[in-house]
C-alpha positions as CSV (number, residue, x, y, z in Angstrom):
1,W,7.1,-11.9,7.7
2,C,6.0,-8.6,9.0
3,C,6.4,-5.2,7.5
4,S,5.5,-1.6,8.3
5,I,4.0,1.0,6.0
6,V,5.0,4.4,7.1
7,I,2.6,7.2,5.9
8,N,4.5,10.5,5.5
9,I,2.3,13.6,5.4
10,L,4.0,16.8,4.4
11,E,2.1,20.0,5.1
12,G,4.1,23.1,4.3
13,S,7.4,22.7,6.2
14,S,6.0,20.2,8.8
15,K,6.0,16.4,8.5
16,R,3.7,13.9,10.2
17,E,4.1,10.1,10.2
18,A,1.8,7.2,10.9
19,K,3.0,3.6,11.1
20,I,0.9,0.6,10.2
21,E,2.1,-2.9,10.9
22,L,1.2,-5.6,8.4
23,S,1.3,-9.3,9.2
24,K,0.3,-12.5,7.5
25,E,-2.6,-12.7,9.8
26,T,-4.0,-9.4,8.8
27,C,-3.4,-9.4,5.0
28,L,-2.7,-12.9,3.6
29,R,-4.4,-12.9,0.1
30,E,-5.1,-16.7,0.2
31,N,-7.3,-16.0,3.3
32,G,-9.2,-13.3,1.4
33,R,-7.5,-10.6,3.4
34,C,-5.8,-7.4,2.3
35,I,-5.3,-3.8,3.4
36,I,-7.3,-1.3,1.4
37,V,-6.0,2.1,0.6
38,G,-8.7,4.5,-0.4
39,R,-10.8,7.6,0.2
40,Q,-13.9,6.3,1.9
41,A,-13.8,5.3,5.6
42,K,-16.4,2.6,5.1
43,F,-14.0,0.7,2.8
44,A,-10.4,1.8,3.5
45,D,-8.0,0.6,6.1
46,I,-5.6,3.4,5.2
47,R,-7.8,6.4,4.5
48,L,-6.6,9.3,2.3
49,D,-9.0,12.2,1.7
50,H,-8.2,13.6,-1.7
51,K,-10.2,14.0,-4.9
52,S,-7.8,11.8,-6.9
53,I,-8.2,8.9,-4.5
54,S,-10.9,6.3,-5.3
55,R,-13.0,4.7,-2.5
56,R,-11.0,1.5,-3.0
57,H,-7.9,2.7,-4.7
58,S,-5.3,0.0,-4.1
59,F,-4.7,-3.2,-2.1
60,L,-1.7,-4.3,-0.1
61,F,-1.4,-8.0,0.7
62,Y,0.9,-10.9,1.3
63,R,1.1,-13.7,-1.3
64,C,2.7,-17.1,-0.6
65,T,5.5,-18.1,-3.0
66,G,4.7,-21.8,-2.5
67,E,8.0,-22.4,-0.7
68,G,6.7,-21.3,2.7
69,R,7.8,-17.8,2.0
70,Y,5.8,-14.7,1.6
71,E,6.1,-11.5,-0.4
72,L,4.3,-8.1,0.1
73,V,2.4,-7.0,-3.0
74,L,0.6,-3.9,-4.1
75,Q,-2.2,-3.9,-6.6
76,D,-4.1,-0.9,-8.1
77,T,-7.8,-1.4,-8.6
78,G,-7.8,0.1,-12.1
79,T,-8.1,3.7,-10.9
80,K,-8.1,6.8,-13.1
81,H,-5.3,8.6,-11.2
82,G,-3.1,5.5,-10.6
83,T,-0.9,4.0,-7.9
84,F,2.9,4.4,-8.2
85,V,5.9,2.6,-6.8
86,N,9.2,4.6,-6.8
87,G,7.6,7.0,-9.4
88,E,6.5,4.2,-11.8
89,R,2.8,3.6,-12.4
90,V,1.3,0.3,-11.5
91,D,-0.2,-0.7,-14.8
92,S,-3.7,-2.0,-14.1
93,K,-5.9,-3.9,-11.8
94,D,-4.7,-7.1,-13.4
95,D,-1.0,-6.5,-12.4
96,S,0.6,-6.4,-9.0
97,V,4.0,-5.2,-7.9
98,L,6.3,-7.0,-5.5
99,L,7.3,-4.5,-2.8
100,K,10.8,-4.3,-1.4
101,N,12.3,-2.7,1.6
102,G,12.6,1.1,1.0
103,D,10.0,1.3,-1.8
104,V,8.0,4.5,-1.9
105,I,4.3,4.3,-2.8
106,G,2.4,7.2,-4.3
107,I,-1.4,7.3,-4.5
108,G,-3.3,9.3,-7.1
109,T,-2.1,12.8,-7.7
110,M,-1.3,13.5,-4.0
111,K,2.1,15.2,-3.7
112,N,2.1,15.6,0.1
113,V,1.5,12.0,1.1
114,T,3.7,9.0,0.5
115,L,3.8,5.5,1.9
116,A,7.2,4.1,2.7
117,V,7.7,0.3,2.9
118,S,9.9,-1.3,5.6
119,I,10.1,-5.1,5.5
120,N,11.5,-7.0,8.5
121,P,11.4,-10.8,8.3
122,I,10.3,-12.5,11.5
123,I,12.5,-15.5,12.5
């Protein structure tokens, strides 16, 4: 499996995009790997500079289903301002959300930045 996270940044009437490719090799949870979304460059793979974003705000990782299949998961780290999938808050650092193609991730109270999920299975 491979997927893309597209970061959409809206500034006034202009829109910028950045695309990040995620693979099992870079973010398989069983190998202790994940993509960190956060505010501080020292910790974050996806850095968002906003007062509502924690240093380590949320994690993106692949989890094996046990059948040789993988699923992309998002987990909040217990942040004050939260992480959202399609407008719904991810409950706590103990819960994780299975991401699907087309999901939109919101981080903290940022209104001008969203992360869009595009999942493409590799055959």
